[in-house]
C-alpha positions as semicolon CSV with decimal commas, in nm:
position;residue;x (nm);y (nm);z (nm)
1;M;-2,563;0,931;5,191
2;N;-2,932;0,947;5,122
3;P;-3,063;0,616;4,978
4;V;-3,246;0,801;4,698
5;H;-2,926;0,968;4,589
6;K;-2,749;0,629;4,581
7;K;-2,976;0,508;4,302
8;F;-2,892;0,798;4,074
9;S;-2,549;0,876;3,945
10;R;-2,402;1,219;3,969
11;R;-2,467;1,267;3,596
12;A;-2,837;1,176;3,637
13;R;-2,879;1,417;3,930
14;V;-2,726;1,706;3,728
15;A;-2,947;1,624;3,429
16;T;-3,260;1,608;3,648
17;G;-3,173;1,940;3,815
18;G;-3,117;2,102;3,476
19;A;-3,450;1,975;3,350
20;V;-3,630;2,115;3,656
21;L;-3,464;2,453;3,605
22;A;-3,561;2,452;3,238
23;V;-3,925;2,379;3,322
24;V;-3,933;2,659;3,582
25;A;-3,773;2,902;3,337
26;L;-4,015;2,812;3,058
27;A;-4,313;2,849;3,292
28;G;-4,196;3,196;3,392
29;F;-4,133;3,290;3,028
30;G;-4,480;3,170;2,933
31;A;-4,639;3,383;3,202
32;V;-4,444;3,689;3,091
33;S;-4,525;3,619;2,725
34;A;-4,894;3,579;2,806
35;N;-4,897;3,913;2,989
36;A;-4,706;4,085;2,710
37;S;-4,956;3,968;2,452
38;A;-5,259;4,078;2,655
39;P;-5,435;4,383;2,512
40;A;-5,331;4,713;2,670
41;A;-5,582;4,880;2,900
42;K;-5,750;5,180;2,741
43;P;-5,673;5,513;2,909
44;A;-5,959;5,675;3,097
45;A;-6,155;5,918;2,886
46;T;-6,136;6,284;2,982
47;A;-6,415;6,528;2,924
48;A;-6,350;6,884;2,819
49;A;-6,561;7,157;2,975
50;A;-6,793;7,333;2,736
51;A;-6,721;7,692;2,643
52;G;-6,858;7,924;2,910
53;A;-6,865;7,651;3,175
54;T;-6,556;7,779;3,355
55;T;-6,445;8,101;3,514
56;T;-6,111;8,251;3,598
57;S;-6,052;8,417;3,931
58;T;-5,785;8,657;4,046
59;H;-5,577;8,581;4,354
60;L;-5,309;8,766;4,543
61;T;-4,960;8,631;4,497
62;I;-4,773;8,515;4,805
63;D;-4,550;8,820;4,766
64;A;-4,847;9,060;4,762
65;A;-5,010;8,883;5,058
66;T;-4,685;8,898;5,255
67;K;-4,641;9,267;5,168
68;A;-4,997;9,339;5,291
69;A;-4,949;9,144;5,613
70;Q;-4,615;9,311;5,686
71;A;-4,760;9,659;5,618
72;A;-5,045;9,591;5,862
73;L;-4,805;9,458;6,125
74;D;-4,572;9,757;6,077
75;A;-4,866;10,000;6,121
76;A;-4,959;9,827;6,447
77;E;-4,602;9,825;6,575
78;K;-4,572;10,201;6,511
79;E;-4,852;10,244;6,762
80;N;-4,703;9,989;7,006
81;Q;-4,983;9,739;6,943
82;R;-4,925;9,365;6,958
83;V;-5,138;9,203;6,693
84;T;-5,169;8,912;6,455
85;V;-5,239;8,970;6,085
86;A;-5,394;8,712;5,852
87;V;-5,445;8,729;5,477
88;V;-5,687;8,485;5,314
89;D;-5,765;8,424;4,948
90;R;-6,104;8,452;4,781
91;N;-6,199;8,105;4,905
92;G;-6,107;8,185;5,265
93;N;-5,786;7,982;5,260
94;T;-5,505;8,137;5,460
95;I;-5,222;8,266;5,245
96;V;-5,005;8,414;5,520
97;T;-5,032;8,488;5,891
98;L;-4,789;8,701;6,089
99;R;-4,805;8,702;6,466
100;G;-4,641;9,009;6,611
101;D;-4,416;8,986;6,913
102;G;-4,631;8,961;7,223
103;A;-4,963;8,910;7,040
104;G;-5,217;8,718;7,246
105;P;-5,295;8,355;7,166
106;Q;-5,657;8,435;7,075
107;S;-5,547;8,684;6,811
108;Y;-5,433;8,420;6,563
109;E;-5,773;8,259;6,503
110;S;-5,955;8,591;6,539
111;A;-5,744;8,751;6,264
112;E;-5,810;8,460;6,028
113;R;-6,184;8,465;6,096
114;K;-6,204;8,844;6,047
115;A;-6,022;8,812;5,713
116;F;-6,256;8,530;5,608
117;T;-6,562;8,734;5,705
118;A;-6,441;9,042;5,514
119;V;-6,372;8,852;5,191
120;S;-6,694;8,652;5,218
121;W;-6,913;8,964;5,218
122;N;-6,669;9,198;5,037
123;A;-6,709;9,451;5,315
124;P;-6,516;9,571;5,618
125;T;-6,620;9,375;5,925
126;S;-6,711;9,697;6,108
127;Q;-6,993;9,742;5,854
128;L;-7,095;9,380;5,892
129;V;-7,132;9,423;6,269
130;E;-7,410;9,671;6,191
131;R;-7,585;9,413;5,968
132;L;-7,613;9,179;6,266
133;Q;-7,885;9,402;6,408
134;Q;-8,107;9,315;6,109
135;A;-7,987;8,956;6,066
136;P;-7,854;8,820;6,397
137;N;-7,818;8,467;6,255
138;L;-7,523;8,579;6,043
139;K;-7,300;8,521;6,343
140;D;-7,389;8,152;6,330
141;I;-7,212;8,096;5,998
142;P;-6,903;7,880;6,064
143;G;-6,565;8,050;6,039
144;T;-6,699;8,405;6,064
145;L;-6,629;8,669;6,325
146;F;-6,834;8,986;6,323
147;L;-6,593;9,218;6,501
148;A;-6,421;9,517;6,346
149;G;-6,074;9,443;6,214
150;G;-6,121;9,281;5,874
151;V;-6,113;9,444;5,531
152;P;-6,155;9,297;5,183
153;V;-5,915;9,339;4,894
154;A;-6,095;9,368;4,560
155;S;-6,005;9,363;4,195
156;G;-6,267;9,510;3,965
157;N;-6,522;9,517;4,250
158;A;-6,477;9,142;4,303
159;P;-6,327;9,030;4,635
160;I;-5,995;8,851;4,590
161;A;-5,863;8,847;4,947
162;G;-5,934;8,948;5,303
163;I;-5,701;9,096;5,563
164;G;-5,780;9,049;5,930
165;V;-5,608;9,199;6,231
166;A;-5,671;9,107;6,594
167;G;-5,512;9,194;6,926
168;A;-5,535;9,573;6,952
169;P;-5,751;9,711;7,234
170;S;-6,027;9,809;6,988
171;G;-6,172;9,683;6,664
172;A;-6,131;10,030;6,518
173;L;-5,752;10,003;6,561
174;D;-5,749;9,647;6,423
175;E;-5,937;9,767;6,116
176;K;-5,709;10,068;6,074
177;F;-5,409;9,833;6,061
178;A;-5,587;9,593;5,824
179;Q;-5,662;9,885;5,593
180;A;-5,292;9,977;5,595
181;G;-5,224;9,627;5,463
182;A;-5,487;9,661;5,192
183;D;-5,348;10,000;5,093
184;A;-5,000;9,849;5,056
185;V;-5,133;9,606;4,795
186;A;-5,317;9,883;4,607
187;R;-4,998;10,083;4,547
């Protein structure tokens, strides 16, 4: 037996242990009580935007974007063309992309960039190709692709989406299929 334990009786050891536990419990309770009585942190203030400081924009729903993409892909498949179709929102964010069976690997990014270009300028990309003659630096804008095959979708003359098609042997065909997608949303 440990010599220290010999000096204390069993009763003294139990009493000492109980006292230690009581002190530990009281210290913990004091810490919890001190935290509970501390003042609550104030919530962060929020500022409301002034009247006229915001705008509302119109976006295609996922269903409408999917309908447009499928209509463009169907138009291409009727002519045995293997393409990719991309639909982007007003901000150029991709809503949906459909890659047709057998579409080339380059067609995915090209379709997205054509859609982005069309919505950015609210014009078919075939028209924008002509603008390059007067402003050749347009092609240097990141994310754009000035090849025929992209068309905008507008609501009240404001662009709300772009549809891009890539993979057909000509930009004219790509744009024809993209227009079929835009027409499907207009119905």
